[in-house]
Each structure stands twice: as C-alpha cells, then as structure tokens.
C-alpha positions in Angstrom: 34.6 -28.8 8.4 36.4 -31.3 6.2 34.3 -34.3 5.3 31.0 -32.6 6.5 28.0 -33.5 4.3 27.0 -30.8 1.8 23.8 -28.9 2.4 21.5 -29.6 -0.6 20.0 -26.1 -0.3 23.5 -24.5 -0.7 24.8 -26.9 -3.3 24.2 -25.9 -7.0 21.7 -28.2 -8.5 21.0 -29.9 -5.2 17.6 -28.4 -4.6 14.4 -29.3 -6.5 11.2 -27.4 -5.9 8.4 -29.5 -4.5 5.7 -27.5 -6.4 5.4 -24.3 -8.4 2.9 -21.6 -7.3 1.8 -18.7 -9.5 2.4 -15.2 -8.2 -0.5 -12.9 -7.2 -0.1 -10.7 -10.3 0.0 -13.6 -12.7 -2.7 -13.5 -15.4 -3.2 -16.6 -17.6 -4.9 -14.5 -20.3 -4.6 -10.8 -20.8 -5.6 -9.3 -24.2 -6.2 -5.8 -25.5 -7.4 -4.3 -28.8 -7.1 -0.7 -29.8 -9.0 0.8 -32.7 -8.6 4.3 -34.0 -10.4 6.0 -36.9 -10.1 9.7 -37.8 -10.7 12.1 -40.6 -7.9 14.1 -42.0 -7.9 17.8 -42.7 -10.5 18.5 -45.5 -12.1 15.1 -45.2 -15.7 14.6 -44.4 -16.7 18.3 -44.7 -16.6 20.8 -41.9 -18.4 18.5 -39.4 -16.2 15.5 -39.6 -12.8 16.8 -40.7 -10.1 16.2 -38.0 -12.6 14.2 -36.0 -11.4 11.0 -34.4 -12.7 8.2 -32.3 -10.6 5.7 -30.4 -11.7 2.5 -28.7 -9.6 0.5 -26.2 -10.8 -2.9 -25.0 -9.0 -4.8 -22.3 -9.7 -8.4 -21.1 -8.2 -10.2 -18.1 -8.8 -13.8 -16.9 -8.3 -12.7 -13.3 -5.4 -13.2 -10.9 -4.6 -15.9 -8.3 -5.3 -15.6 -4.6 -5.3 -17.9 -1.6 -8.5 -18.7 0.4 -7.8 -18.4 4.1 -9.4 -17.9 7.5 -8.3 -16.1 10.7 -9.2 -14.0 13.6 -10.4 -10.4 13.4 -11.3 -8.4 10.3 -7.7 -7.7 9.2 -7.7 -10.5 6.6 -5.0 -8.7 4.6 -2.5 -9.2 7.4 -0.8 -12.6 7.3 -0.4 -12.6 11.1 -4.2 -13.1 11.4 -5.0 -15.8 8.9 -4.2 -19.3 7.9 -4.4 -20.7 4.3 -7.2 -23.1 3.4 -5.6 -24.3 0.2 -2.2 -24.4 -1.6 -0.8 -21.0 -2.4 -2.7 -19.0 -5.0 -4.9 -21.9 -6.0 -8.1 -19.7 -6.5 -8.6 -17.1 -9.2 -10.6 -13.8 -9.1 -13.3 -13.3 -11.8 -12.4 -12.3 -15.3 -12.7 -8.6 -16.2 -13.5 -6.7 -19.4 -13.5 -2.9 -20.0 -13.9 -0.7 -23.0 -12.7 2.9 -23.0 -13.6 5.5 -25.7 -12.2 8.8 -26.7 -13.7 11.2 -29.2 -11.8 14.3 -30.2 -12.0 17.0 -32.8 -9.4 19.6 -33.8 -9.9 23.2 -34.9 -7.3 25.5 -36.5 -7.6 29.1 -35.2 -6.2 31.7 -37.6 -3.3 29.4 -38.5 -1.9 30.3 -35.1 -3.4 27.9 -32.6 -4.7 24.3 -32.8 -7.7 23.7 -30.5 -8.5 20.1 -29.6 -11.7 19.2 -27.8 -12.1 15.7 -26.5 -14.4 13.4 -24.5 -12.9 10.5 -22.6 -15.3 7.8 -21.5 -13.9 5.3 -19.0 -15.7 1.9 -18.8 -18.1 2.8 -21.7 -20.5 0.0 -20.9 -20.4 0.5 -17.1 -19.4 -3.1 -16.5 -19.0 -4.0 -12.8 -15.5 -5.5 -12.8 -14.3 -7.4 -9.7 -10.6 -6.8 -9.3 -10.2 -8.5 -5.9 -12.2 -10.6 -3.5 -12.2 -11.2 0.3 -9.9 -14.1 1.1 -12.3 -15.8 3.6 -15.2 -16.1 1.2 -13.9 -15.5 -2.4 -16.7 -13.0 -2.7 -16.5 -9.2 -3.4 -19.6 -8.5 -1.3 -19.1 -10.5 1.9 -15.8 -10.8 3.9 -17.2 -13.5 6.2 -16.6 -11.6 9.4 -20.2 -11.0 10.6 -21.3 -14.5 9.6 -18.7 -16.2 11.8 -20.1 -16.8 15.3 -16.5 -16.8 16.7 -15.7 -13.4 15.3 -18.2 -10.7 14.2 -21.1 -12.8 15.3 -20.1 -12.3 18.9 -20.1 -8.5 18.4 -23.5 -8.6 16.8 -24.8 -10.7 19.7 -23.4 -8.1 22.2 -24.1 -4.8 20.4 -27.1 -5.8 18.2 -27.9 -5.2 14.6 -26.6 -1.6 14.8 -23.1 -3.0 15.0 -23.7 -5.0 11.8 -25.0 -2.0 9.9 -22.1 0.1 10.9 -19.6 -2.6 10.0 -21.2 -3.2 6.6 -21.2 0.6 5.9 -17.5 1.0 6.7 -16.0 -2.3 5.5 -18.3 -3.6 2.7 -20.6 -1.0 1.2 -17.9 1.6 0.8 -14.9 -0.5 1.6 -13.0 2.3 3.4 -9.9 1.5 5.3 -9.5 2.5 9.0 -6.5 4.8 9.5 -4.4 5.4 12.5 -4.9 9.1 13.4 -1.3 9.2 14.8 0.8 7.5 12.2 -1.6 7.7 9.2 -1.0 4.0 8.5 -3.9 1.8 7.3 -5.0 -0.9 9.6 -6.1 -3.1 6.7 -4.1 -4.0 3.6 -7.0 -5.3 1.4 -6.8 -3.5 -2.0 -9.7 -2.1 -3.9 -12.4 -4.5 -4.7 -14.1 -3.1 -7.8 -12.8 -1.4 -11.0 -13.9 2.1 -12.0 -17.5 2.8 -12.9 -18.4 4.7 -16.1 -16.8 8.1 -16.0 -17.1 10.9 -18.7 -14.4 13.5 -18.9 -14.3 16.6 -21.0 -11.2 18.5 -21.9 -9.7 21.2 -24.1 -6.1 21.3 -25.4 -4.4 24.3 -27.0 -1.3 23.9 -29.1 0.7 26.7 -30.6 
C-alpha cells in the first residue's frame, strides 16, 4: 500500500536487538595442550626404541544454560518449563581431562610393523560434569521429588519405594525412558557426566 509505514523488522537497519544471549554451545574458555615424546629406531636400546607417549589435556570453562521450572519430570521439553532467568544466564561447571597413549612398534622380519598401544581416557579419573538439571543447576538432583506439587505428591501416594525407583532410573543411572512403539525418548536431557577412566589395549599390523 502506497504511503503505508515501513515495518522496522523488515527494513534494513531498522531493527536493533534488545540484548544478546550466548548460545548453549558457547564456551568462554576452551584450551588444549598436546605433548608427544618418542624414541626413534635405534634410540634408547631395545627397550625404548620406537616407544612413544602422548598426553592430551583439555580444559573447558563450561557452557551456558537457563534455569527453569515446570510440571512433570520432562524438563528437557520446552512445553513443560518456564525460564527463571534471562536466556543462558547460568553456566555449567568447568571441566578438565587428560588422556594418555603409550605405544611401541616392532619390526617383524622387515615385512610387518607391529604396533602395541595402550589408550587411557581420563587418566586422573576426574568426575567432569558436562550438563546439569535445569531446575536445580545440580548434576545430582533434578528437583522433581523435592517439589510438593510434583514428585512430592507421588511419594505421598506411593511411599518411599516410588522415590527409590525414580532415583534409580532418572538420577543414579540417568537412563531415558523410551517409547516401546516408536523408539523415541520421552526425555531430551543429555548426558550429565563425562567418561570415567578407561584403559584400552590394541594391536595394529602394517605391511
């Protein structure tokens, strides 16, 4: 329509954001260091020759999330929660992990190269919290049972057995419930903790 006022949302340069919110995957600090030391062929005698050790350290300051409250235990579903603060105002704990690899190569009759290696994930077995529950900001309590208007009602009706089963399924092991028909998860909460210490052994042959 001729003479109609211009919509500032559709006019170039006519819209100014009110505030800027960090995205969920934003990390203010993320640093890594990789150190590798190895002996060459003929170095260090028969024990150390072609032996190598690699250390990888990764640090993260955590990522943003939004504290919220809502009904039910499906806190990962936006239909069941309301924010309690500006978008992504809170931050998960920082994390630090060191991985180590030790490997040694052997030459077999000048035909095959045999490499034996040990991989250690999370060398110091640090308990890293990758995500937290939105209601509480904690990795150990989702706030459902402690709310008298939600899980508290179930505990009052079914007793402490209900609380024990709920903790076992949703907190202790943090397993998602799955729909037997569609295979879809009822919850969308991602994994809470990083990997524990794991030791892996392998052999690689090269011709």
